[in-house]
N, C-alpha and C positions, 0 to 999 in steps of 0.2 A: 526551539527549532534557526537557523540561519536560512535565511530559502541555496540554495541549487543557484549556478548560474545558469546555469540550463536551464531551471524550469522559471528564472525569474518573471517571462511574463504569463505563465499561463496560472490560472487559478490553481491553488494545494489543498485539496482536499485535509476534512481532519478525520480525526479518532481518536475517542480512547483512550490512553495511556493507564497500562499497570507494569511502573517498573520493575524488570529483571534483569537478571544475566541473560544471558539469551535473546531478546528482542529484537524484532526485526525495525521499532518506531525508525530510528538512526537513516534506514537503505530502505524505509520504505516506496522513495519519490524514484528512487531509484531500481526501484524492483516498477513504480509506473512506468517510467521509461522503458522495460525495457518490451511491456504488454502489451505499451501501444505499440509498439512499433512491430511486431508483430499479428495485428492488428484480429486481435482475438476478442469479444463478446461472452465470454467467460471465464469462470479461476479456479481453478481444483485449491486449497487450503489445505494443504497437508503437515502441515506444523504449525497448528493456528494456537500455541499455550496461552497465548493474550487474548487470542484474536487481531490483535491492533491491523496488520496486511489487513485480513479480512475487512475488516469497517475502514480500512483505511482506500483501498482498493473499489469496493458498496459505493461509499462515496461522492465516489468520481466517476461513478455508474455501469458497474458492472456484475452480474448476476455472479454468487459467491457458496461455490462447494466449497464445506469445509470439516477438515474427524472430529 
């Protein structure tokens, strides 16, 4: 995955990838950026199909609640 210019100076968390239509793998860095701007400590992932976003955010230090 090509690093986002906006996140180029940050360590990008990793997660296991399960490829399928509807995966949020490509937008996970944008989701992380929006969450960081809000200053929250925990996140509810209500659309956790492959768990990619949950893993990504957990690896970034967030407490995750998932459906």
